[in-house]
C-alpha positions as CSV (number, residue, x, y, z in Angstrom):
1,M,23.3,26.6,121.7
2,S,26.5,28.6,122.0
3,N,26.8,32.3,121.4
4,S,29.1,33.6,118.8
5,Y,30.4,36.3,121.1
6,R,32.1,36.4,124.5
7,V,32.2,39.0,127.3
8,D,35.4,39.2,129.3
9,D,35.8,39.9,133.0
10,R,35.5,43.7,132.5
11,G,32.3,43.3,130.6
12,V,33.9,44.2,127.2
13,L,32.4,42.4,124.2
14,N,34.9,40.3,122.3
15,N,33.5,39.1,118.9
16,F,36.7,37.3,118.0
17,A,37.0,35.1,121.0
18,V,35.3,32.0,119.4
19,E,37.7,30.2,117.2
20,P,36.7,27.3,114.9
21,K,37.9,23.9,115.8
22,M,40.8,22.8,113.7
23,Y,40.9,19.4,112.2
24,V,43.0,17.5,109.6
25,E,41.6,14.7,107.5
26,E,43.9,11.7,107.3
27,T,42.6,10.5,104.0
28,Q,44.0,11.9,100.8
29,K,41.4,13.4,98.4
30,A,43.6,14.3,95.4
31,G,46.1,12.5,93.3
32,F,46.3,8.8,92.7
33,T,43.8,7.6,95.3
34,P,42.0,4.3,95.0
35,Y,38.7,6.1,94.5
36,A,40.1,8.2,91.6
37,E,41.6,5.2,89.9
38,L,38.4,3.3,90.2
39,L,36.4,6.1,88.8
40,N,38.9,6.6,86.0
41,G,38.8,2.9,85.1
42,R,35.0,2.9,85.0
43,L,34.8,6.0,82.8
44,A,37.4,4.5,80.4
45,M,35.4,1.3,80.1
46,I,32.2,3.3,79.4
47,G,34.0,5.2,76.7
48,F,35.5,2.1,75.1
49,V,32.2,0.3,75.0
50,S,30.5,3.4,73.6
51,L,33.2,3.5,70.8
52,L,32.6,-0.2,70.0
53,I,28.9,0.3,69.8
54,L,29.4,3.3,67.5
55,E,31.7,1.3,65.2
56,F,29.4,-1.8,65.0
57,S,26.2,0.3,64.5
58,S,27.6,2.6,61.8
59,G,30.2,0.5,60.1
60,H,32.8,3.4,60.5
61,G,35.3,4.1,63.2
62,L,36.0,7.1,65.3
63,I,38.6,8.6,62.9
64,W,36.0,8.5,60.1
65,W,33.4,10.3,62.3
66,L,35.9,12.9,63.3
67,A,37.1,13.5,59.7
68,N,33.7,13.7,58.1
69,V,31.5,15.5,60.6
């Protein structure tokens, strides 16, 4: 286990001597990534199928539901 402080050669305590390790992730997490596109497509399919089930079960479409609720 490493200490979060250091003592220099004169015996002076230096709390700021330990720096965090820097790293850069090579993969992109935002924007048009394959994962984002896959998730967007799946959610769009779920919404479309839900809309079809609503129309077939009630006999009315989305516009009717939005206008009369």
